[in-house]
Structure formats: structure tokens, C-alpha cells
C-alpha positions as CSV (number, residue, x, y, z in Angstrom):
1,M,-71.1,-8.3,-18.1
2,N,-73.0,-5.4,-19.6
3,K,-75.5,-4.2,-17.0
4,K,-77.7,-2.7,-19.8
5,T,-78.6,-6.3,-20.9
6,I,-79.3,-7.6,-17.4
7,T,-82.9,-8.2,-16.5
8,D,-83.0,-10.6,-13.6
9,L,-81.0,-11.0,-10.4
10,F,-80.8,-14.3,-8.5
11,F,-79.7,-14.3,-4.9
12,D,-78.7,-17.0,-2.6
13,L,-80.3,-16.6,0.8
14,D,-78.1,-17.8,3.7
15,H,-74.8,-16.1,4.1
16,T,-75.7,-13.6,1.3
17,L,-78.8,-11.7,2.4
18,W,-79.8,-13.5,5.6
19,D,-76.9,-13.4,8.2
20,F,-76.9,-17.1,8.9
21,E,-74.0,-17.2,11.4
22,K,-75.3,-14.3,13.5
23,N,-78.9,-15.8,13.6
24,S,-77.6,-19.3,14.2
25,A,-75.4,-18.1,17.1
26,L,-78.4,-16.3,18.7
27,T,-80.5,-19.5,18.3
28,F,-77.9,-21.7,20.1
29,K,-77.5,-19.1,22.8
30,Q,-81.2,-19.4,23.5
31,L,-81.2,-23.2,23.3
32,L,-78.3,-23.7,25.6
33,A,-80.0,-21.5,28.2
34,D,-83.5,-23.0,27.7
35,Y,-82.2,-26.5,28.2
36,N,-79.7,-25.7,30.9
37,I,-76.8,-27.1,29.0
38,P,-73.6,-25.9,30.8
39,V,-71.5,-25.3,27.6
40,A,-70.0,-21.9,26.8
41,L,-71.5,-20.6,23.5
42,P,-68.1,-19.6,22.0
43,D,-66.7,-23.1,22.7
44,F,-69.8,-24.6,21.1
45,L,-69.6,-22.4,18.0
46,N,-65.9,-22.8,17.5
47,I,-66.6,-26.5,16.7
48,Y,-70.1,-26.3,15.4
49,V,-69.6,-23.6,12.7
50,P,-66.8,-25.4,10.7
51,L,-68.5,-28.8,11.3
52,N,-71.8,-27.5,9.9
53,L,-70.1,-26.1,6.8
54,E,-68.3,-29.5,6.3
55,Y,-71.6,-31.4,6.7
56,W,-73.5,-29.0,4.4
57,K,-70.9,-29.7,1.7
58,A,-71.6,-33.4,2.2
59,F,-75.3,-32.8,2.0
60,R,-74.9,-30.7,-1.1
61,E,-72.9,-33.5,-2.7
62,Q,-75.6,-36.1,-1.6
63,R,-73.2,-37.9,0.7
64,M,-75.4,-37.1,3.7
65,D,-79.2,-36.8,4.0
66,K,-81.1,-34.0,5.7
67,E,-81.9,-35.9,8.9
68,T,-78.3,-37.1,9.3
69,L,-77.1,-33.6,8.8
70,R,-79.5,-32.2,11.5
71,Y,-78.4,-34.9,14.0
72,R,-74.7,-35.2,13.4
73,R,-73.8,-31.5,13.4
74,I,-75.1,-31.2,17.0
75,K,-74.1,-34.7,18.2
76,D,-70.5,-34.4,16.9
77,T,-70.1,-31.0,18.3
78,F,-70.9,-32.2,21.8
79,D,-68.7,-35.3,21.3
80,R,-65.7,-33.1,20.4
81,L,-66.4,-30.9,23.4
82,Q,-66.3,-34.2,25.4
83,F,-69.7,-33.3,26.8
84,S,-72.1,-36.2,27.5
85,I,-75.6,-35.8,26.1
86,D,-78.1,-38.4,25.2
87,D,-79.7,-38.9,21.8
88,E,-83.2,-37.8,23.0
89,M,-81.7,-34.4,23.9
90,I,-79.8,-34.2,20.6
91,Y,-83.0,-34.7,18.6
92,T,-84.8,-32.2,20.8
93,L,-82.1,-29.6,20.2
94,A,-82.1,-30.4,16.5
95,D,-85.8,-29.8,16.2
96,A,-85.8,-26.8,18.4
97,Y,-83.0,-25.3,16.4
98,I,-85.0,-25.6,13.1
99,Q,-88.1,-24.2,14.8
100,N,-86.3,-21.2,16.4
101,L,-83.8,-20.2,13.8
102,P,-86.2,-18.3,11.6
103,E,-87.3,-16.2,14.5
104,H,-84.0,-14.4,14.3
105,N,-84.0,-12.0,11.4
106,H,-80.7,-10.3,11.1
107,L,-79.7,-9.4,7.5
108,F,-76.4,-8.3,6.1
109,P,-75.9,-4.5,6.4
110,G,-77.9,-2.6,3.8
111,A,-79.8,-5.6,2.4
112,I,-83.2,-4.0,2.4
113,K,-82.0,-0.6,1.1
114,I,-80.2,-2.4,-1.7
115,L,-83.2,-4.6,-2.6
116,D,-85.4,-1.5,-2.7
117,M,-83.1,0.1,-5.2
118,L,-82.5,-3.0,-7.3
119,K,-86.2,-4.0,-7.5
120,E,-86.8,-0.7,-9.4
121,R,-84.6,-2.0,-12.3
122,Y,-84.6,-5.8,-12.2
123,S,-86.7,-8.8,-11.4
124,L,-85.4,-10.4,-8.3
125,H,-85.3,-14.1,-7.4
126,I,-84.0,-16.6,-4.8
127,I,-82.1,-19.9,-5.4
128,T,-81.4,-21.7,-2.2
129,N,-80.1,-25.1,-1.0
130,G,-81.7,-24.5,2.4
131,F,-84.5,-26.6,3.8
132,R,-87.8,-25.6,2.1
133,E,-89.8,-25.4,5.3
134,V,-87.3,-23.1,7.0
135,Q,-86.3,-20.8,4.1
136,R,-89.8,-19.4,3.5
137,F,-90.2,-18.6,7.2
138,K,-86.9,-16.8,7.2
139,M,-87.9,-14.7,4.2
140,R,-91.3,-13.9,5.6
141,N,-90.0,-13.0,9.1
142,A,-87.1,-10.9,7.8
143,G,-89.4,-9.0,5.4
144,L,-87.8,-10.4,2.3
145,T,-90.7,-12.1,0.6
146,P,-92.2,-9.1,-1.2
147,Y,-89.0,-8.4,-3.0
148,F,-88.8,-11.7,-4.9
149,N,-90.8,-12.9,-7.9
150,T,-89.7,-16.5,-7.6
151,V,-88.1,-18.8,-5.0
152,T,-86.4,-22.0,-6.2
153,D,-85.3,-24.4,-3.5
154,S,-83.3,-27.6,-3.8
155,E,-85.9,-29.8,-2.1
156,S,-88.6,-28.9,-4.6
157,V,-86.3,-29.4,-7.6
158,G,-84.7,-32.5,-6.3
159,V,-81.1,-31.4,-6.9
160,K,-78.8,-28.8,-5.1
161,K,-76.6,-26.1,-6.4
162,P,-74.2,-26.4,-8.2
163,N,-76.2,-28.9,-10.2
164,P,-77.2,-27.1,-13.5
165,L,-80.8,-28.4,-13.2
166,I,-81.7,-26.1,-10.3
167,F,-80.4,-23.1,-12.2
168,K,-82.3,-24.1,-15.3
169,K,-85.5,-24.5,-13.3
170,A,-85.0,-21.1,-11.7
171,L,-84.5,-19.5,-15.1
172,T,-87.6,-21.2,-16.5
173,D,-89.7,-20.1,-13.6
174,A,-88.4,-16.6,-14.0
175,N,-89.0,-16.7,-17.8
176,C,-85.6,-15.2,-18.5
177,D,-82.5,-15.9,-20.5
178,P,-79.2,-16.9,-18.7
179,S,-77.3,-14.2,-20.6
180,G,-79.5,-11.6,-19.0
181,S,-79.2,-13.0,-15.5
182,V,-76.8,-12.6,-12.6
183,M,-76.4,-15.0,-9.7
184,I,-75.2,-13.4,-6.4
185,G,-74.0,-15.7,-3.7
186,D,-71.4,-16.5,-1.1
187,S,-70.3,-20.0,-2.3
188,H,-67.8,-20.1,-5.0
189,E,-68.6,-23.8,-5.8
190,A,-72.4,-23.8,-5.4
191,D,-73.4,-20.3,-6.5
192,I,-70.7,-19.0,-8.8
193,L,-69.4,-22.1,-10.7
194,G,-73.0,-23.4,-10.8
195,A,-74.3,-20.3,-12.4
196,L,-71.5,-19.9,-14.8
197,Q,-71.8,-23.4,-16.2
198,V,-75.4,-22.6,-17.4
199,G,-74.4,-19.3,-19.0
200,M,-75.4,-16.9,-16.3
201,H,-73.2,-14.0,-15.0
202,A,-72.2,-14.1,-11.4
203,I,-71.1,-11.9,-8.5
204,H,-69.3,-13.5,-5.6
205,F,-70.3,-12.0,-2.2
206,A,-67.1,-12.9,-0.3
207,A,-67.8,-11.2,3.1
208,A,-65.9,-14.0,4.9
209,G,-62.7,-13.3,3.1
210,E,-62.7,-16.2,0.6
211,T,-59.7,-16.9,-1.6
212,P,-59.5,-14.5,-4.5
213,H,-60.2,-15.8,-8.0
214,N,-60.9,-14.6,-11.5
215,D,-64.1,-16.4,-12.3
216,C,-66.2,-13.3,-11.7
217,V,-66.4,-10.0,-9.8
218,M,-65.9,-10.4,-6.0
219,I,-67.4,-8.0,-3.4
220,D,-67.2,-7.9,0.3
221,E,-70.2,-5.6,1.0
222,L,-73.7,-5.8,-0.5
223,E,-73.7,-2.1,-1.2
224,K,-71.0,-2.6,-3.9
225,L,-73.7,-4.3,-6.0
226,L,-75.0,-0.8,-6.7
227,E,-71.7,0.1,-8.3
228,I,-71.8,-2.9,-10.6
229,L,-75.5,-3.1,-11.4
């Protein structure tokens, strides 16, 4: 990748700029207290976090729809905790989670500083598999919206990363060539392999200690983008 030929940077949102796990934990801490549910937050998260990742993979692969994802990730967590809770409360929690999640705005360290610097040299964009109605609230509340020229979400396009169509739509909206574009994201499958298959460059933000690979550059801190770009 020759940075002199790069014009456009495409970022994933959750787990890349927006600290999903931290914000999600704060949201569940609030909900468990608000609804007087006597479950320890660490116990809940120990089950919920990997379960949510598993179900998001199923959602990405179109083996689970949005409403089932929202319901089952909470229902199945309580089931595995052997905590009895009725469906009405499950749906209440699922809705409250979606409503409250964007109110927590923690970003990964240095995100705003890095975007300030990158925006001077590149056009910045978002490609996300997240729910449309939530992602824009997250961006607005976290102060991210002004940095990005385009936002491409899977619900609007009708397919999810790593499907090449969502990357092609993002490139079209940005009016740029894949050879001059870089995808920056946390998911090897969705972000990195998806971008590479349409001719984009990629940088893998592997803050969670993902398995090393040779498909592209890997970084564990956002600030390392400035060394590459």
C-alpha cells in the first residue's frame, strides 16, 4: 500500500472507533439497576458478550434476523444463568438496551485526535453492519458525524459485510476507486476479507488480540494509523 495514492479511508464503527463493549457494559449496568434484576453485571457479561458475538455472526450470515438477535441474546443469557425472567421483561430490556446504548459515548483512545489529523489528508467514511437507527445516534452523540462524508449501513444496502455489494455501494457513494481506498476495522472476516475482495486495501484494528495473519497490516492501537497513513 502506497499512502501517496490513498484518497479515502473507510472505518467500521463498533469495536473500531466506538468502544462497543465498554458502552454496552455501562448500558446493562444501568438496566439491571433500573429494573431491579438481581444479577451481577460480571456474571451477565461473561455469558452475554461471547453469545452476542456468536449471534451477530449468525445475523451477518443471514441465519438470524434482527428481532430474533435482539431477543435471544438477552433471553439465552438469562437462561444460561438459570435466572427466571418472563418474555415481557425480555422484550422490555431488549428495547431499553437499544434506546439507551447510544447515550454512552466512549470511543477508543485517541479516536478524535486521529480523525482530526486524518481528515486533513483524506476523505473519511463509515461502513457498518450495525442497526441503522442506532448507528447514527451513536455517531451524533459521540461527536463523530462531522468527520465522515458518507455512512453506508447494511440495512440500507440490504446486505452485510463481507458481501462485496456493500463495499461497492460505499465506494460509489464516496466516488472513489478501490485502489485508492483503505478499510479499517476489527473483524477479519467482515471488514478485512470483505474489503480485499473488492480491491481495497485494509488495516486490521486488532485491539482484542486476534490471531495474527498476513492478509494486511495489523495494529492494536488507533494511533498507529498515523505511522501507516
